[in-house]
Each structure stands twice: as C-alpha cells, then as structure tokens.
C-alpha positions as CSV (number, residue, x, y, z in Angstrom):
1,X,15.2,-46.5,-2.3
2,X,14.5,-43.6,0.0
3,X,15.7,-40.2,-1.2
4,X,18.0,-38.3,1.1
5,X,17.5,-34.6,1.7
6,X,20.2,-32.4,0.4
7,X,22.5,-30.5,2.9
8,X,20.8,-27.2,1.7
9,X,17.4,-28.5,3.1
10,X,19.0,-29.2,6.5
11,X,20.5,-25.7,6.4
12,X,17.1,-24.2,5.6
13,X,15.6,-26.1,8.4
14,X,18.1,-25.2,10.8
15,X,18.0,-21.5,9.9
16,X,14.3,-21.4,10.6
17,X,14.9,-22.7,14.0
18,X,17.2,-19.8,14.8
19,X,15.3,-16.9,16.4
20,X,16.2,-13.5,15.2
21,X,17.1,-11.1,18.1
22,X,14.8,-8.2,18.4
23,X,14.6,-5.0,20.3
24,X,12.5,-5.2,23.5
25,X,11.9,-3.0,26.6
26,X,12.9,-3.5,30.1
27,X,10.9,-1.4,32.8
28,X,13.2,-0.5,35.6
29,X,12.8,1.1,39.0
30,X,13.3,4.9,39.2
31,X,16.8,6.1,38.6
32,X,18.0,2.5,38.0
33,X,18.4,2.7,34.2
34,X,22.1,3.2,34.1
35,X,22.8,0.4,36.7
36,X,20.6,-2.0,34.8
37,X,22.4,-1.2,31.5
38,X,25.6,-1.9,33.1
39,X,24.3,-5.3,34.6
40,X,23.0,-6.2,31.2
41,X,26.3,-5.4,29.5
42,X,28.0,-7.8,31.9
43,X,25.5,-10.5,31.0
44,X,26.6,-9.9,27.3
45,X,23.0,-8.5,26.4
46,X,23.0,-5.8,23.8
47,X,21.5,-2.6,25.3
48,X,20.5,1.0,24.3
49,X,20.2,3.7,26.9
50,X,19.8,7.0,25.2
51,X,20.6,10.0,27.4
52,X,20.3,13.9,27.0
53,X,22.0,16.7,29.0
54,X,19.9,18.8,31.3
55,X,20.6,21.4,33.9
56,X,19.5,20.9,37.5
57,X,19.5,23.3,40.4
58,X,21.3,21.9,43.5
59,X,21.6,23.7,46.8
60,X,24.0,26.5,45.8
61,X,24.8,25.8,42.2
62,X,23.4,24.6,38.8
63,X,24.9,21.4,37.4
64,X,24.6,19.7,33.9
65,X,23.6,16.0,34.2
66,X,23.1,13.3,31.6
67,X,19.8,11.8,32.2
68,X,17.8,9.0,30.3
69,X,15.6,10.3,27.5
70,X,13.0,7.6,28.3
71,X,12.9,7.5,32.2
72,X,12.3,3.9,33.5
73,X,13.2,2.2,30.3
74,X,16.2,0.3,28.9
75,X,16.1,-1.2,25.4
76,X,17.5,-4.5,25.0
77,X,18.3,-6.6,21.9
78,X,18.0,-10.5,22.3
79,X,16.2,-13.5,21.5
80,X,13.1,-14.2,23.7
81,X,14.7,-17.5,25.0
82,X,17.3,-15.1,26.7
83,X,14.7,-13.1,28.5
84,X,15.7,-14.3,32.0
85,X,19.1,-12.6,31.6
86,X,17.1,-9.3,31.6
87,X,14.2,-10.2,34.0
88,X,16.6,-11.4,36.7
89,X,18.9,-8.4,36.7
90,X,18.8,-6.2,39.7
91,X,16.8,-3.0,39.2
92,X,14.4,-4.7,36.4
93,X,10.7,-4.7,37.3
94,X,9.6,-6.5,34.2
95,X,9.9,-6.6,30.4
96,X,7.1,-5.0,28.3
97,X,4.6,-7.7,27.2
98,X,1.1,-8.4,26.3
99,X,-0.6,-11.6,27.5
100,X,2.8,-13.1,28.4
101,X,4.4,-12.3,24.8
102,X,7.2,-9.9,24.6
103,X,6.3,-6.8,22.6
104,X,9.1,-5.8,20.3
105,X,10.2,-2.3,19.3
106,X,10.6,-1.8,15.6
107,X,14.1,-1.5,14.3
108,X,13.2,1.7,12.4
109,X,12.3,3.4,15.7
110,X,15.5,2.4,17.4
111,X,17.7,3.2,14.4
112,X,16.0,6.7,14.4
113,X,16.9,7.5,18.0
114,X,20.4,6.0,17.6
115,X,20.9,8.2,14.5
116,X,20.1,11.2,16.5
117,X,22.3,10.2,19.3
118,X,25.1,9.1,17.2
119,X,25.1,12.3,15.3
120,X,25.0,14.8,18.1
121,X,21.4,15.9,18.0
122,X,20.2,17.9,20.9
123,X,17.3,15.7,22.0
124,X,14.9,16.3,24.7
125,X,11.8,14.6,25.8
126,X,8.5,15.6,24.1
127,X,4.8,14.8,24.7
128,X,3.9,11.7,22.7
129,X,2.4,12.6,19.4
130,X,0.4,10.5,16.8
131,X,-1.3,13.2,15.0
132,X,0.4,15.8,12.7
133,X,2.2,16.0,9.4
134,X,4.6,13.1,9.0
135,X,7.9,14.0,7.3
136,X,11.3,12.8,6.3
137,X,14.6,14.5,6.4
138,X,15.8,14.6,2.8
139,X,19.3,15.8,3.3
140,X,21.9,16.7,6.0
141,X,23.3,14.7,8.6
142,X,19.9,13.4,9.6
143,X,19.0,12.3,6.2
144,X,16.3,9.5,6.3
145,X,15.0,10.2,9.7
146,X,11.2,10.3,10.0
147,X,8.9,11.8,12.5
148,X,6.1,14.4,13.0
149,X,6.9,18.1,12.5
150,X,5.7,20.7,14.9
151,X,6.4,24.4,15.1
152,X,6.7,26.2,18.5
153,X,8.0,29.7,19.2
154,X,9.2,30.2,15.7
155,X,11.2,27.0,15.8
156,X,10.8,23.9,13.8
157,X,11.0,20.6,15.7
158,X,11.0,17.0,14.4
159,X,9.2,14.7,17.0
160,X,10.5,11.1,16.9
161,X,8.6,8.4,18.9
162,X,8.8,4.9,20.3
163,X,5.2,3.7,19.8
164,X,5.1,0.7,22.2
165,X,6.0,2.9,25.3
166,X,4.0,6.0,24.0
167,X,6.9,8.3,24.5
168,X,8.5,10.8,22.1
169,X,11.7,13.0,21.7
170,X,12.3,16.0,19.7
171,X,15.2,17.9,18.0
172,X,15.3,21.2,16.2
173,X,15.5,20.9,12.5
174,X,15.8,23.1,9.4
175,X,12.3,23.1,7.7
176,X,13.9,23.3,4.3
177,X,15.4,19.9,4.8
178,X,12.0,18.3,5.3
179,X,9.8,16.4,2.8
180,X,6.1,15.7,3.5
181,X,5.3,11.8,3.7
182,X,1.7,12.1,4.9
183,X,-0.3,15.2,5.9
184,X,-2.3,15.3,9.1
185,X,-5.5,15.6,7.2
186,X,-4.7,12.4,5.1
187,X,-3.9,10.5,8.1
188,X,-7.2,11.4,9.8
189,X,-9.0,10.4,6.6
190,X,-7.2,7.1,6.4
191,X,-8.1,6.3,10.0
192,X,-11.7,7.1,9.4
193,X,-11.6,4.9,6.2
194,X,-10.2,1.9,8.2
195,X,-12.7,2.4,10.9
196,X,-15.6,2.3,8.5
197,X,-14.1,-0.9,7.0
198,X,-13.9,-2.4,10.4
199,X,-17.5,-1.5,11.2
200,X,-18.7,-2.9,7.9
201,X,-16.9,-6.1,8.4
202,X,-18.3,-6.5,11.8
203,X,-21.8,-5.7,10.5
204,X,-21.6,-8.5,8.0
C-alpha cells in the first residue's frame, strides 16, 4: 500500500513555493520620484521614498522643500513575479538588475534609513563611503543604527549607505553614543587578506 504524505509535508512544499517579498530599486525619470511612488501605492505596491528638507532660492525668496534623499530612486517591496506593476508605471525607467535578475536591497539598509526618517533625524545626502571606522549606536533614539563615522568641522556624523546604488546619507550624532564595530585599518587588512586568498585560489 502506497504511503500518503502528511498534511504537514504538503504545507512545507507549498511554503517553499511562496516567494518572499524583498526590497528592490525603481529608477525614475528626474523629478518623477513622488509621482511614481503615488502610482505604485495605487497599484498596492509597498514603497519607500525618504525625503529631506532643503532650502532653495527662488526668484525673490527662499523656500523650504521636501526633496528625495536618493534622487531618481524609489524603493519597492514585492515578489519578483509582480515586477511588471513597477516597470509599467509611468515615470519608471527600469528596475535595478544584473543580467536580467533583480538586485535586492538588504533589509538592514532599508531599516536603517527608515529608523532615521521615522525618528526625526535631520538627514542629508553624503558622498558614498566604503572606507572608515564602522560603528553602532549603542543607546539613544537611534540605538542599533550602524554606519561609518566621520568628523567634519568639529561635528560627528554617522554615514548610512545603500550599497547597491552607491549612495549615502548622514546625520549628526553624539560620539559618546557610538561603539566601534570594525576599524578602518582592520577592514583594509581583511580586504587585503581576502584578495590574497582569491589570488592563491586562482593560482591553484
């Protein structure tokens, strides 16, 4: 008599077929970020469009505007099978991909930016950084936030990055709230060690 699979087995197989939604990047036409985000919201696609306030000079006055932190990008969370909802939206040029495969943004990076926005950090764009002391905020309203610490004009700033688009933002932070994760020197040594291993492997 043929054995029957248990209901639990069927559930495991069904769960394995369910694709987990991830964060992806939609690349938009200039100054179309907000319109794209609104369109995607209407299409029931979860979006994230972080902004910051800046002052611009108009003809006879200065005005404060909310502008995108990452110009030309809207973050979307979806399963890849739903990508057409994003690609077909007016104002979207394409989605970030490599050889036809969508490139996800890590949840940690998105969560870091969302924490800053949600807790009222005064964020501003910053040149993209990969080198420097990597730190974690150990207490305060930004506890758990990670980034690279820089010091400019007697101010301490924490630089938080989205790696797949090579862009960063920064916020002022109390240096006494920070703890070191990895020093710049250690990171350079680790990269050199990894490179030597790669070279050795190729030589073999």
